[in-house]
N, CA, C and O atoms as CSV, one atom per row, in Angstrom:
chain,resi,resn,atom,element,x,y,z
A,1,MET,N,N,114.481,80.654,97.042
A,1,MET,CA,C,113.156,80.408,97.605
A,1,MET,C,C,113.037,78.916,97.905
A,1,MET,O,O,113.101,78.084,97.001
A,2,GLU,N,N,112.870,78.602,99.136
A,2,GLU,CA,C,112.801,77.212,99.583
A,2,GLU,C,C,111.371,76.873,99.974
A,2,GLU,O,O,110.747,77.589,100.755
A,3,PHE,N,N,110.853,75.770,99.423
A,3,PHE,CA,C,109.503,75.331,99.748
A,3,PHE,C,C,109.551,74.323,100.885
A,3,PHE,O,O,110.539,73.610,101.061
A,4,SER,N,N,108.482,74.276,101.643
A,4,SER,CA,C,108.392,73.272,102.692
A,4,SER,C,C,107.971,71.939,102.077
A,4,SER,O,O,107.653,71.863,100.890
A,5,LEU,N,N,107.974,70.903,102.892
A,5,LEU,CA,C,107.676,69.562,102.397
A,5,LEU,C,C,106.275,69.477,101.826
A,5,LEU,O,O,106.082,68.904,100.754
A,6,TRP,N,N,105.287,70.039,102.521
A,6,TRP,CA,C,103.913,69.922,102.039
A,6,TRP,C,C,103.702,70.721,100.759
A,6,TRP,O,O,102.872,70.352,99.929
A,7,GLU,N,N,104.445,71.810,100.591
A,7,GLU,CA,C,104.335,72.587,99.348
A,7,GLU,C,C,104.950,71.818,98.175
A,7,GLU,O,O,104.424,71.852,97.063
A,8,ASN,N,N,106.054,71.131,98.426
A,8,ASN,CA,C,106.656,70.302,97.377
A,8,ASN,C,C,105.733,69.161,96.984
A,8,ASN,O,O,105.584,68.861,95.799
A,9,LEU,N,N,105.116,68.527,97.962
A,9,LEU,CA,C,104.192,67.438,97.667
A,9,LEU,C,C,102.977,67.945,96.891
A,9,LEU,O,O,102.543,67.308,95.932
A,10,LEU,N,N,102.433,69.077,97.298
A,10,LEU,CA,C,101.289,69.648,96.605
A,10,LEU,C,C,101.655,70.029,95.170
A,10,LEU,O,O,100.865,69.808,94.252
A,11,LEU,N,N,102.826,70.591,94.973
A,11,LEU,CA,C,103.280,70.944,93.639
A,11,LEU,C,C,103.447,69.699,92.772
A,11,LEU,O,O,103.068,69.710,91.601
A,12,GLY,N,N,104.001,68.641,93.324
A,12,GLY,CA,C,104.159,67.389,92.586
A,12,GLY,C,C,102.827,66.786,92.189
A,12,GLY,O,O,102.673,66.293,91.072
A,13,VAL,N,N,101.859,66.822,93.100
A,13,VAL,CA,C,100.523,66.296,92.792
A,13,VAL,C,C,99.865,67.130,91.693
A,13,VAL,O,O,99.202,66.586,90.810
A,14,MET,N,N,100.048,68.444,91.748
A,14,MET,CA,C,99.472,69.304,90.719
A,14,MET,C,C,100.101,69.035,89.353
A,14,MET,O,O,99.394,69.006,88.346
A,15,VAL,N,N,101.415,68.839,89.306
A,15,VAL,CA,C,102.093,68.550,88.038
A,15,VAL,C,C,101.615,67.223,87.466
A,15,VAL,O,O,101.336,67.128,86.270
A,16,LEU,N,N,101.518,66.203,88.303
A,16,LEU,CA,C,101.015,64.911,87.836
A,16,LEU,C,C,99.570,65.018,87.355
A,16,LEU,O,O,99.201,64.391,86.362
A,17,GLY,N,N,98.753,65.805,88.047
A,17,GLY,CA,C,97.371,66.007,87.618
A,17,GLY,C,C,97.278,66.667,86.260
A,17,GLY,O,O,96.460,66.271,85.430
A,18,VAL,N,N,98.107,67.669,86.023
A,18,VAL,CA,C,98.105,68.343,84.717
A,18,VAL,C,C,98.577,67.393,83.631
A,18,VAL,O,O,98.023,67.395,82.531
A,19,ILE,N,N,99.587,66.584,83.915
A,19,ILE,CA,C,100.077,65.625,82.917
A,19,ILE,C,C,98.980,64.617,82.569
A,19,ILE,O,O,98.747,64.347,81.391
A,20,PHE,N,N,98.307,64.060,83.573
A,20,PHE,CA,C,97.238,63.104,83.302
A,20,PHE,C,C,96.042,63.766,82.624
A,20,PHE,O,O,95.357,63.134,81.820
A,21,TRP,N,N,95.789,65.031,82.943
A,21,TRP,CA,C,94.668,65.741,82.346
A,21,TRP,C,C,94.904,66.003,80.860
A,21,TRP,O,O,93.974,65.950,80.056
A,22,MET,N,N,96.164,66.289,80.503
A,22,MET,CA,C,96.475,66.618,79.115
A,22,MET,C,C,96.956,65.430,78.296
A,22,MET,O,O,97.218,65.590,77.104
A,23,SER,N,N,97.083,64.253,78.881
A,23,SER,CA,C,97.635,63.110,78.149
A,23,SER,C,C,96.782,62.680,76.961
A,23,SER,O,O,97.368,62.286,75.952
A,24,PRO,N,N,95.430,62.719,76.990
A,24,PRO,CA,C,94.696,62.351,75.769
A,24,PRO,C,C,94.985,63.284,74.597
A,24,PRO,O,O,95.115,62.827,73.461
A,25,GLY,N,N,95.085,64.562,74.858
A,25,GLY,CA,C,95.407,65.512,73.795
A,25,GLY,C,C,96.812,65.322,73.272
A,25,GLY,O,O,97.057,65.456,72.073
A,26,ILE,N,N,97.747,65.008,74.174
A,26,ILE,CA,C,99.128,64.778,73.755
A,26,ILE,C,C,99.207,63.526,72.885
A,26,ILE,O,O,99.917,63.516,71.880
A,27,LYS,N,N,98.486,62.477,73.261
A,27,LYS,CA,C,98.497,61.244,72.472
A,27,LYS,C,C,97.940,61.474,71.076
A,27,LYS,O,O,98.515,61.001,70.095
A,28,SER,N,N,96.822,62.198,70.974
A,28,SER,CA,C,96.248,62.448,69.647
A,28,SER,C,C,97.143,63.359,68.820
A,28,SER,O,O,97.221,63.203,67.602
A,29,SER,N,N,97.815,64.302,69.456
A,29,SER,CA,C,98.753,65.167,68.729
A,29,SER,C,C,99.947,64.369,68.220
A,29,SER,O,O,100.423,64.606,67.110
A,30,MET,N,N,100.430,63.435,69.015
A,30,MET,CA,C,101.552,62.615,68.582
A,30,MET,C,C,101.165,61.738,67.398
A,30,MET,O,O,101.962,61.557,66.478
A,31,LYS,N,N,99.944,61.189,67.409
A,31,LYS,CA,C,99.481,60.378,66.274
A,31,LYS,C,C,99.343,61.231,65.020
A,31,LYS,O,O,99.707,60.795,63.928
A,32,ALA,N,N,98.822,62.436,65.172
A,32,ALA,CA,C,98.651,63.317,64.013
A,32,ALA,C,C,99.992,63.803,63.484
A,32,ALA,O,O,100.120,64.059,62.287
A,33,SER,N,N,100.995,63.937,64.346
A,33,SER,CA,C,102.287,64.449,63.896
A,33,SER,C,C,103.042,63.430,63.043
A,33,SER,O,O,103.907,63.812,62.256
A,34,HIS,N,N,102.730,62.153,63.187
A,34,HIS,CA,C,103.400,61.155,62.363
A,34,HIS,C,C,102.983,61.274,60.905
A,34,HIS,O,O,103.758,60.934,60.011
A,35,ASN,N,N,101.764,61.755,60.653
A,35,ASN,CA,C,101.260,61.870,59.290
A,35,ASN,C,C,101.537,63.233,58.675
A,35,ASN,O,O,101.319,63.415,57.477
A,36,ALA,N,N,102.006,64.187,59.452
A,36,ALA,CA,C,102.205,65.552,58.960
A,36,ALA,C,C,103.559,65.687,58.261
A,36,ALA,O,O,104.518,64.982,58.577
A,37,ASP,N,N,103.605,66.617,57.300
A,37,ASP,CA,C,104.867,66.917,56.636
A,37,ASP,C,C,105.729,67.758,57.572
A,37,ASP,O,O,105.227,68.635,58.275
A,38,SER,N,N,107.016,67.484,57.575
A,38,SER,CA,C,107.907,68.266,58.432
A,38,SER,C,C,108.462,69.440,57.631
A,38,SER,O,O,108.887,69.278,56.487
A,39,ASP,N,N,108.454,70.602,58.232
A,39,ASP,CA,C,108.950,71.808,57.597
A,39,ASP,C,C,109.910,72.481,58.567
A,39,ASP,O,O,109.547,73.418,59.277
A,40,TRP,N,N,111.149,71.980,58.583
A,40,TRP,CA,C,112.123,72.455,59.551
A,40,TRP,C,C,112.614,73.862,59.255
A,40,TRP,O,O,113.071,74.556,60.164
A,41,MET,N,N,112.530,74.292,58.020
A,41,MET,CA,C,113.011,75.628,57.694
A,41,MET,C,C,112.183,76.704,58.381
A,41,MET,O,O,112.704,77.772,58.704
A,42,SER,N,N,110.908,76.440,58.607
A,42,SER,CA,C,110.072,77.424,59.295
A,42,SER,C,C,110.464,77.562,60.766
A,42,SER,O,O,110.087,78.535,61.419
A,43,VAL,N,N,111.209,76.606,61.282
A,43,VAL,CA,C,111.708,76.696,62.656
A,43,VAL,C,C,113.134,77.234,62.673
A,43,VAL,O,O,113.486,78.057,63.518
A,44,LEU,N,N,113.946,76.765,61.739
A,44,LEU,CA,C,115.364,77.107,61.762
A,44,LEU,C,C,115.633,78.566,61.408
A,44,LEU,O,O,116.566,79.161,61.947
A,45,VAL,N,N,114.848,79.151,60.525
A,45,VAL,CA,C,115.092,80.542,60.131
A,45,VAL,C,C,114.883,81.497,61.309
A,45,VAL,O,O,115.777,82.296,61.585
A,46,PRO,N,N,113.743,81.456,62.021
A,46,PRO,CA,C,113.613,82.361,63.168
A,46,PRO,C,C,114.631,82.098,64.277
A,46,PRO,O,O,115.133,83.041,64.888
A,47,VAL,N,N,114.937,80.841,64.540
A,47,VAL,CA,C,115.929,80.528,65.568
A,47,VAL,C,C,117.293,81.065,65.155
A,47,VAL,O,O,118.020,81.611,65.985
A,48,GLY,N,N,117.647,80.916,63.883
A,48,GLY,CA,C,118.909,81.447,63.396
A,48,GLY,C,C,118.969,82.964,63.493
A,48,GLY,O,O,120.008,83.528,63.836
A,49,LEU,N,N,117.853,83.626,63.191
A,49,LEU,CA,C,117.826,85.080,63.304
A,49,LEU,C,C,117.995,85.533,64.754
A,49,LEU,O,O,118.687,86.515,65.024
A,50,VAL,N,N,117.372,84.827,65.672
A,50,VAL,CA,C,117.510,85.173,67.092
A,50,VAL,C,C,118.948,84.966,67.551
A,50,VAL,O,O,119.492,85.795,68.280
A,51,VAL,N,N,119.563,83.871,67.131
A,51,VAL,CA,C,120.954,83.602,67.513
A,51,VAL,C,C,121.872,84.688,66.956
A,51,VAL,O,O,122.760,85.172,67.658
A,52,MET,N,N,121.662,85.073,65.696
A,52,MET,CA,C,122.492,86.135,65.111
A,52,MET,C,C,122.273,87.462,65.826
A,52,MET,O,O,123.221,88.225,66.008
A,53,PHE,N,N,121.038,87.749,66.235
A,53,PHE,CA,C,120.758,88.984,66.961
A,53,PHE,C,C,121.451,88.996,68.320
A,53,PHE,O,O,122.000,90.018,68.732
A,54,VAL,N,N,121.424,87.862,69.013
A,54,VAL,CA,C,122.094,87.779,70.317
A,54,VAL,C,C,123.601,87.936,70.151
A,54,VAL,O,O,124.245,88.619,70.948
A,55,ILE,N,N,124.165,87.315,69.128
A,55,ILE,CA,C,125.595,87.473,68.880
A,55,ILE,C,C,125.920,88.934,68.568
A,55,ILE,O,O,126.939,89.455,69.022
A,56,PHE,N,N,125.062,89.589,67.798
A,56,PHE,CA,C,125.246,91.016,67.520
A,56,PHE,C,C,125.220,91.840,68.788
A,56,PHE,O,O,126.054,92.727,68.975
A,57,LEU,N,N,124.255,91.550,69.673
A,57,LEU,CA,C,124.181,92.312,70.923
A,57,LEU,C,C,125.406,92.098,71.790
A,57,LEU,O,O,125.897,93.036,72.417
A,58,ILE,N,N,125.902,90.870,71.830
A,58,ILE,CA,C,127.102,90.596,72.618
A,58,ILE,C,C,128.303,91.318,72.011
A,58,ILE,O,O,129.146,91.837,72.742
A,59,ALA,N,N,128.388,91.353,70.693
A,59,ALA,CA,C,129.519,92.007,70.040
A,59,ALA,C,C,129.493,93.505,70.236
A,59,ALA,O,O,130.552,94.131,70.284
A,60,VAL,N,N,128.320,94.101,70.350
A,60,VAL,CA,C,128.202,95.542,70.501
A,60,VAL,C,C,128.684,95.996,71.882
A,60,VAL,O,O,129.235,97.087,72.027
A,61,VAL,N,N,128.475,95.167,72.870
A,61,VAL,CA,C,128.832,95.556,74.246
A,61,VAL,C,C,130.273,95.471,74.481
A,61,VAL,O,O,130.737,95.763,75.583
C-alpha cells in the first residue's frame, strides 16, 4: 500500500500532534517511574511463558 505525498505529510503531522499532546503525561509518568520499585519478574514470567508456548507450537508442526 503506497501513500501519496499529501497523505504522508498528513500522517506525519498527526503523529507529531499526538506526541505533543501526550508529552505532559509522558513526562509525569517518567518522573513517577524513577521513584517506583521495579518488579521485573512480573514481566519476565509471562514473556517466558509466551516464548515457551511459541517454541512448543513450532516443535509440534
